[in-house]
C-alpha positions, 0 to 999 in steps of 0.5 A: 499500499505504501508503494502504490499510495506515495504521493497524496493523497495517498490512497488507490482503489488497486482491485483486490485480484490485481495485488493477488496477481503481483503477489502470483497468489494461487486463484488471483480471482477467486482463493487471492483476492480474498486474501488479499481483502483478508489482509487489508481488514487486518490493516484497517482494525489496526489503525493501518489504512481507512477503507472506504466501502462503494457497493458496485464499485470498488474500495478506496483505502486511504493510508493511516499513520504508521504507527497505528495512531489512526490519524492522515499517513504523511510522508516520513521524508517530509514529517522529518523536514519539517519536524527538524525544520521546527527544531524539535528535539531528538525524539520526534525526529527519531519517529520519522528516520526510515530504511528503504527495502529493496524492491529486491525482496518482493522480486523474489518471493521472500517477502510472501512467503515469510512467517509473522517471526520470519517477516519481523526478523528481516526487518530488525536485521535490514534495519541493524545492518550495516557496511562495517557488518558486511564480513561480520555479521549482525548480532543481536543480543536476546538479554534486550531484545524485547525491550527493544524490538517488541517482540518476545525472544521467542519468536526472536527464536522462531523468526532466525529459524526461519531465515536458515530454511528458506536460505536467509542468513548463514548463522556464524559462532564465535567466541567474543573476549574480554579481558574485563567479563566472561568469554562468551560464545554468541551468534551472529548472522551474516544476512545473504542477498535476496536472490539467495531466497529459497522458497519452500513451496517449491 
């Protein structure tokens, strides 16, 4: 929806069946369209979209604030620049920061087939990814995981396994030596390119 509604008024009336075809869902005109409609209804329940239903015509979907506040959607870039000009505090600027998800993650089919925990962990790894970590991998502390990301440790475990199963991350265990604390073995996760994705349905 964010891709489709990239400019004011941040709305679209694209058919559910058309979205199903974009996602390459089975039976796009019937079962696929129903799955898309169910997803839109879920987004509406979470105040992420507002749907205007027109009997006999396509519904119009309006983006809402992606924090789930129910407020109108605003481009994060525009909101950040406006807040910066107002000399807003750092906390307000922070809430408008974002990162881009490369379109290849969609084109390779990875995002569409991941389960919820896998998708959540993929987004976390993408957010934590940096050029300095490309050779070493990403370590995510289990101890403050819930506090930092708002997800359970079980979600972390299941999500990382989902990503490993489809070939999107490669774990490696290394000994972290510290003269002040006990040495620990930590698991680092190397994020692979979306083209390395293995579709479990095929």
